[in-house]
N, C-alpha and C positions, 0 to 999 in steps of 0.2 A: 582385528576387524578393520577393514579399510573405510576411511571417511572420504566421501566424494563431494565435489562441488554441487552436484545435483541434490545430495542429502542436505547440505548446508542451505541451499536455496529453498528447499522444501520446508525446512525448519523455520527459516525467516518468513516464509509465506504464511505460516500459521499466525503470525502477528498481524492483526487486521488494522488497516489504516482507517481511522474514524472518518476521514473525508469520503471514503468509499461507502461507508454506512449511510452518510448523509445523502449521497447520490442515489441510494436505494439498491446498490449492488455491492455488498461487502467483498473486499479483496485484500489479500495479504501484501506485505511489502514488496515481494518480488513481482507479483502480478501488476502492482501499481508502478513498477519501474523505479523503485526507490533503493534497490540494491545495485550499487554501481561497480562493485568489485568483490570477488571472493577468491581467497587463496587458501589452499589446503596443503600442508607440508608434513611429511612423516619425519619423525625424529631420526636424524642421520645415524644414530647409534643402533638403530634397528630394534628398539625396545617396544615397538608397536604403539608408541604414543604419537598423537597428532596435534599439530598447531593449526588453528583456524583463524583466519583474518577476514574481515568483511568491512565494507564501507557502505554506510546507509545515509540517505538524505530524506528530505521532506518535499511536499508539493509546493509549499510556499516558504520563503525565507523567514517569515514572521511566526511560523508554526512553533509552538512551545513544546511539542511532543517529541522532538528529536532526542532529548535526554532519556525519556521513558522508552522510546524505541531501542536505543543503544543498550540500556540496562536489561530490557527483556531479551534482546538478541543475545547478549552476553550470557545470561542465565540459561537460556534454551540451548545454545551451542555448547556450553560447558557440560551440559547433561548428556551429550552424545557419548556413547561408549567409545573409549579410547582417546577422547579429546582431553589433553592435559593443560592446554593453554589456549586462550581466546583473546583476540585483539579486535576491538570494534572501533573503527574510525568514523568520524562524522564528516560528511561531505559539506564543507563550508562554502564551496564555490559551485555547488550543484545547481544547474539550471534545468529544473524539471519542466517537461512539456508533455502533452497528451500522447505524443508519438512514442513515448517510453512505455506506455501500457502494453502488457502482454497481448498478443493478437486475440487469443480466446477471451480474455477479459474485456478487451475493447468491443468485441462482437456482442458479448452479453450486455454490456453497458448500453450499446446502441439499440439493441432489441428492447431493453427495459425502457429507454427513452421514447422509442417509437410507440410502444404499448401505452405509455403514460400520456403521450400526445393524443392518442386516439380515444382515451377514456376520460379525459378532462371534460367536464360539462361546460358548455358555452352558455353563458347567461347574457341575454340581450335585454337591455333596459331602455325605455324611451328617454329622450333627453330631459323631459320634465321630471320623470321619476329619478333620473340620475342626479338632477340638481336638487332633489329633495322637496319638490313642490308638486302639487296635483292640479294642473291647469284644465283637466278634463271636466270638472264640475262647475 
């Protein structure tokens, strides 16, 4: 069985970034733009074995989830049929920006934000009520 970059990215995209959940539109690592490199190589001896390497990052340098992302990525990729070795690298110089978002995810996120802006109630309070006093009596 052949292992492709598209398969690897699809598997990595099954790992949901918690920041996307907080934003209200869950997305996987690839849709978030957190997969900065994928390499798939067949065993040169022609055994049908595959080596998969991927580099993953996080949206913020202080994010403590990079280790769990790497561990989950390794486990999921190692479970692919024919994959005999997996190498996950952590992007330590990765400068994530929103332009790394997958176009379809960016559109879903923008639509979600637009709906949210339209549905938030607007509360208007008088300056007396806002200050906690009732000057009208």
